[in-house]
C-alpha positions in Angstrom: 0.0 0.0 0.0 1.4 3.4 -0.9 1.6 6.3 1.6 -1.4 8.1 0.1 -3.7 5.1 0.5 -2.3 4.5 4.0 -3.2 8.0 5.1 -6.7 7.8 3.4 -7.6 4.6 5.2 -6.4 5.7 8.6 -9.1 5.7 11.3 -9.0 6.4 15.0 -9.1 2.9 16.7 -10.6 2.5 20.1 -10.9 -1.3 20.3 -7.6 -3.1 20.8 -6.4 -6.7 21.0 -4.7 -7.9 24.1 -1.4 -8.2 22.2 1.9 -6.5 23.1 3.7 -4.4 20.6 7.3 -5.7 19.9 10.0 -3.6 21.4 11.8 -3.0 18.1 8.6 -1.5 16.7 8.2 0.8 19.7 11.7 2.0 19.2 11.1 2.8 15.6 7.9 4.7 16.5 10.0 6.7 18.9 12.6 7.4 16.2 9.8 8.6 14.0 8.7 11.0 16.8 12.2 12.2 17.3 12.7 13.0 13.6 9.6 15.1 13.2 9.9 18.8 12.1 10.7 21.2 14.9 10.8 25.0 15.0 14.5 26.0 15.1 15.2 22.3 15.6 14.9 23.0 19.4 12.8 19.9 20.0 10.9 21.1 23.1 9.0 17.8 23.6 9.2 14.7 25.8 7.3 11.5 25.6 6.3 9.3 28.5 5.6 5.7 27.6 2.8 4.0 29.6 2.7 0.2 29.4 2.3 -1.2 32.9 -1.4 -2.3 33.4 -1.8 -0.3 36.7 -0.5 2.9 35.2 -2.6 2.4 32.1 -5.6 2.0 34.4 -4.8 5.2 36.3 -4.2 7.2 33.1 -7.5 6.0 31.8 -9.3 7.3 34.9 -7.6 10.7 34.6 -8.7 11.2 31.0 -12.4 10.5 31.7 -12.5 6.7 32.2 -12.0 6.0 28.5 -11.6 2.2 28.4 -9.4 2.2 25.3 -6.6 4.0 27.2 -6.6 1.2 29.7 -6.9 -1.6 27.1 -4.3 -0.3 24.7 -0.9 -2.0 25.3 0.9 1.3 24.9 0.1 5.0 25.5 2.4 7.8 24.8 2.0 11.1 26.7 3.3 13.9 24.6 4.6 16.8 26.6 5.8 20.3 25.8 9.2 20.3 27.7 10.8 23.6 28.5 12.4 22.3 31.6 15.2 20.6 29.7 15.8 23.7 27.4 15.8 26.1 30.3 18.4 24.0 32.2 20.6 23.7 29.1 20.4 27.4 28.3 21.3 28.4 31.9 24.3 26.2 31.8 25.7 28.3 29.0 24.6 31.7 30.4 21.6 32.0 28.1 18.1 32.9 29.2 15.2 30.9 27.7 11.8 32.2 28.7 9.6 29.9 26.7 7.2 29.5 29.6 6.4 33.3 29.3 6.3 33.5 25.5 3.0 32.5 23.8 4.9 32.2 20.5 7.3 29.6 21.9 4.3 27.7 23.3 2.5 27.6 20.0 5.5 26.5 18.1 6.2 23.8 20.6 2.6 22.6 20.4 2.9 22.4 16.6 6.2 20.4 17.1 4.4 18.1 19.5 1.6 17.3 17.1 4.0 16.8 14.2 5.9 14.3 16.3 2.7 12.5 17.3 1.4 12.3 13.8 4.7 10.8 12.6 4.0 8.0 15.1 0.4 7.6 13.9 1.4 7.1 10.3 4.3 4.7 11.0 2.1 2.7 13.4 -0.5 2.4 10.7 2.1 1.0 8.3 2.8 -1.8 10.9 -0.8 -2.7 11.2 -1.2 -0.9 14.4 -4.1 1.5 15.3 -4.1 4.6 17.4 -6.3 7.2 18.9 -5.6 10.7 20.2 -6.9 11.5 23.7 -7.3 15.3 24.2 -9.0 15.1 27.5 -5.7 15.0 29.3 -6.0 18.8 29.2 -8.7 18.4 31.9 -6.3 16.6 34.2 -2.9 18.3 33.7 -2.3 18.7 37.5 -3.2 15.0 38.2 -1.0 13.7 35.4 2.0 15.9 36.4 1.8 14.6 39.9 1.3 10.9 39.1 4.0 10.8 36.4 6.4 13.0 38.4 6.5 15.7 35.7 8.5 18.8 36.8 7.9 22.5 36.3 8.0 23.9 32.8 6.7 20.6 31.4 3.0 20.3 30.2 1.4 17.0 29.2 -0.7 18.0 26.2 -1.8 14.8 24.3 -2.1 11.1 24.8 -1.7 8.7 21.9 -3.0 5.2 22.6 -1.6 2.5 20.3 -2.3 -1.2 19.7 -3.4 -3.9 17.3 -7.0 -3.2 16.3 -9.8 -5.5 17.3 -12.1 -3.5 15.1 -11.7 -0.4 12.9 -14.5 2.1 12.1 -15.4 1.7 8.4 -16.5 5.2 7.5 -15.7 8.5 9.3 -17.4 11.5 7.7 -15.1 14.3 6.5 -15.8 17.6 4.8 -15.1 17.5 1.1 -11.6 18.7 0.1 -12.8 21.8 -1.7 -14.5 23.0 1.4 -11.3 23.3 3.4 -9.0 24.3 0.5 -8.7 28.0 -0.5 -6.6 28.7 -3.6 -4.4 31.8 -3.4 -6.7 33.6 -1.0 -9.5 32.8 1.5 -12.9 32.3 -0.1 -15.8 32.9 2.2 -18.5 30.4 1.7 -22.2 31.5 1.6 -24.7 30.2 4.2 -26.1 27.8 1.7 -22.6 26.5 0.8 -21.7 26.0 4.5 -25.1 24.2 5.1 -24.6 21.9 2.2 -21.0 21.2 3.2 -22.0 19.9 6.6 -25.1 18.1 5.2 -22.8 16.3 2.8 -20.5 15.4 5.7 -23.0 14.2 8.3 -26.0 13.2 6.3 -29.5 13.6 7.7 -30.2 13.9 11.4 -32.7 11.1 12.3 -34.1 9.1 15.2 -32.1 6.0 14.5 -29.5 6.6 17.2 -27.4 3.5 16.5 -27.0 4.4 12.9 -26.4 8.1 13.8 -23.7 7.2 16.3 -22.0 4.9 13.9 -21.7 7.8 11.6 -20.6 10.7 13.9 -20.2 9.4 17.5 -17.8 6.5 17.1 -16.5 6.6 20.7 -20.0 5.8 22.0 -20.3 2.7 19.8 -16.8 1.5 20.8 -17.5 2.2 24.5 -20.6 0.0 24.2 -18.4 -2.9 23.1 -16.1 -2.4 26.1 -16.8 -1.3 29.7 -18.9 1.9 29.2 -22.2 0.7 27.7 -24.0 3.7 29.5 -22.2 6.1 27.1 -24.3 4.7 24.3 -27.5 4.0 26.1 -30.1 5.0 23.6 -32.8 5.7 26.1 -30.6 8.0 28.3 -29.3 9.8 25.2 -32.9 10.3 23.9 -33.9 11.8 27.2 -30.9 14.1 27.2 -31.4 15.2 23.6 -35.1 15.8 24.3 -34.2 17.8 27.4 -31.8 19.9 25.4 -34.2 20.2 22.4 -31.6 18.9 20.0 -32.9 18.9 16.5 -29.8 18.7 14.3 -26.1 17.7 14.2 -24.8 21.2 15.1 -26.9 21.2 18.3 -25.8 17.6 19.0 -22.2 18.6 18.8 -22.3 21.9 20.7 -25.1 21.2 23.2 -24.4 17.5 24.0 -21.0 16.3 22.9 -19.0 19.5 23.4 -21.3 21.9 25.3 -20.2 25.4 24.4 -20.6 26.9 27.9 -18.8 24.0 29.6 -15.9 24.2 27.1 -15.5 27.9 27.9 -15.6 27.2 31.7 -12.7 24.8 31.2 -10.5 27.9 30.5 -10.1 28.7 34.2 -8.9 25.2 35.1 -6.6 25.0 32.1 -5.0 28.4 32.8 -4.6 27.4 36.4 -2.9 24.1 35.4 -0.5 26.0 33.1 0.4 28.4 35.9 1.0 25.5 38.3 3.5 24.1 35.8 5.3 27.5 35.7 3.8 28.7 32.4 2.6 32.3 32.6 1.9 34.0 29.3 -1.7 35.0 29.9 
């Protein structure tokens, strides 16, 4: 399979076999991470490998009891690491203030995601599946304490990896021409935006199982593992009725990612950053 086809067929995997990943493959995944692009080639990242069952279990609890984090034989915690850079700079009478510079943080976060995506693609080529876990952002303080992470280091992303037990067949995406702007930004009309998302998600209907298979894959996968309540049709129907959800946009931003709750997370996130020594707000 060529690289284009590999990337096109990639899906987030949440159902893993109880099968260890060979050590030499893990080392190659880490080499792929280490050779990703980096702004100024500073490489302000660190990766914590989590393989022991008890630690996998604890990490799973911290990121919202997502069963695939516990069941995956390997999770990588990708961290922005300014601790190492600050120490090195001070040894040679240089002053690195990345923890106070938003530009340094944003470049480092881009570096981190480039590194993680290198791992994702190489893992895919070895028949492994993976899934990004962003809810670690809700538990930065807990993760730093449990994994003995020092000041100036922020755990920003978890990547859980393993051999797939099942792989989602179809994940809806916007059409290419919706996200591509040639030479300058082209503002879409209301009708064009509406059609773009209708083409992506299809019709909103009362068949929740079919709907979840299309846009809420984690609920379907949780139902196969230890969180059947996440996909309890009766509970979800009640919640959707209570919130008066009538379309996909309302499902996403009233139920799955409630807008007000997402905004409220700012305070905790900023506090966790400050606790780690980051202060660019």
